[in-house]
LOTOR-905155 format. One record per residue (C-alpha): residue in three letters; x, y, z. Coordinates in steps of 0.1 Angstrom, whole numbers, plus 5000, padded with zeros to 4 digits. Example, Ala and Ser with C-alpha at 12.3 -4.5 7.8 and 13.67 -1.06 7.14 Angstrom:
# residues 2
ALA512349555078SER513749895071
This chain:
# residues 199
UNK340305228745UNK342105498759UNK344505228772UNK344805078739UNK346905208710UNK347305148672UNK350605208661UNK350605298620UNK354105258608UNK354705468580UNK358405568583UNK359605348555UNK361105508522UNK359205318495UNK362705218479UNK361204968452UNK358705228441UNK361405398417UNK360305758427UNK356805698438UNK355305698472UNK353305398481UNK351605528511UNK350205838489UNK348805578461UNK345105648459UNK342905408473UNK338905468475UNK339705818464UNK342005908490UNK346205868499UNK346605528513UNK348105668542UNK345005898553UNK342605598546UNK344505378571UNK344805648593UNK341105718593UNK340605348596UNK342505348630UNK340805638643UNK337705478636UNK338505198664UNK338305468692UNK342005368698UNK344905598704UNK346705658670UNK350205698664UNK351605748632UNK355805698627UNK357205928599UNK361005978587UNK362106328589UNK360706568564UNK357806368548UNK355806678541UNK353706498518UNK352906198544UNK352106468570UNK350006678543UNK348206358538UNK347506328575UNK346206708578UNK343606748605UNK343306408616UNK343706368656UNK346606118654UNK350006188673UNK353006178645UNK355806028658UNK358906148638UNK362005868637UNK365006028632UNK367005708624UNK364105588600UNK366705478573UNK368205208596UNK365504988588UNK362104898605UNK363104868638UNK363905238644UNK360005258638UNK359505048668UNK361705188690UNK360205548688UNK356405418681UNK356805248716UNK358805528732UNK355705738724UNK353105508743UNK351805618775UNK352405418810UNK349105358807UNK348905158775UNK348104768782UNK348404678744UNK349504808709UNK348204688677UNK351004728650UNK349804808614UNK352004828585UNK350605128563UNK351304978531UNK348604728531UNK345904868518UNK343304568522UNK343604578561UNK340804828575UNK338704918605UNK336804568611UNK340304418609UNK341704628635UNK338604588658UNK338504198654UNK342304208672UNK341504468696UNK338304268706UNK340003918711UNK342504088732UNK342103938768UNK343404218787UNK345604068817UNK349404078815UNK349503718802UNK347403768774UNK348603618740UNK350203798714UNK347403818686UNK348603798649UNK346303868619UNK346403578595UNK344803498560UNK342103288556UNK344102968549UNK346103068582UNK349203168571UNK350503458596UNK350603818586UNK349504148600UNK348504338618UNK350104208652UNK348704318686UNK351104308713UNK350604308752UNK352704568770UNK354904278784UNK356404278750UNK357004648748UNK360604668762UNK361704398737UNK360304618709UNK361904878721UNK365304688720UNK365004578683UNK367604658656UNK367704658617UNK365104588591UNK363104268603UNK361004438621UNK359304238652UNK360403898635UNK363003858667UNK360003908693UNK357703698676UNK360103398675UNK361003448709UNK357503418720UNK356203178694UNK354002968716UNK352503268728UNK351003368694UNK347603318689UNK346603358654UNK343103558643UNK342103488604UNK341003758585UNK338703738556UNK340703648522UNK344103758516UNK344004118533UNK346403988560UNK349103908537UNK349004188510UNK351404448509UNK352404648478UNK355904738474UNK356204808435UNK354904968410UNK353804628392UNK352304488424UNK350104828426UNK349004778390UNK348204398393UNK346304458427UNK344104728412UNK343404548380UNK342204258404UNK339904508422UNK338004578390
């Protein structure tokens, strides 16, 4: 797995959490960011975590883990900045990158492995995109190396949507159990609702 990377995007501002940091919300007894990093490392892939400048609490949540932290100097400009910084950090030997949004608490090692295992490995391999059990496209997304230049040229706060749209006929959906590919929690209310549903 040395030629495969997992890029954990964690440079967002948690702007809708009204003072709380969603990436530090406890899940399974540990901060969400640490939980997701541990799940990523368990796949055997090289793990890169994008963080905004400072972010000492997020850095502390990753303390002791063998991940490569990629500081995103212009994180405030939107998600595309994380893509640019993250792709730039990948080694030339990297054949594909699994892009994982750090604020999706239901995703885990099994989901990451499913996408890695489905990767065909050649230059013409399709983009693999996690989907809900009902087939709705979601996350994470595995991009083969041929997409890296386009990801590195993204701008704004719409993430990889332009790349996925440009290659719509080359995207293969990988259904994941339940709604885990679609569950992202951006507000205190969403977190409260999700926690009640877990009980």
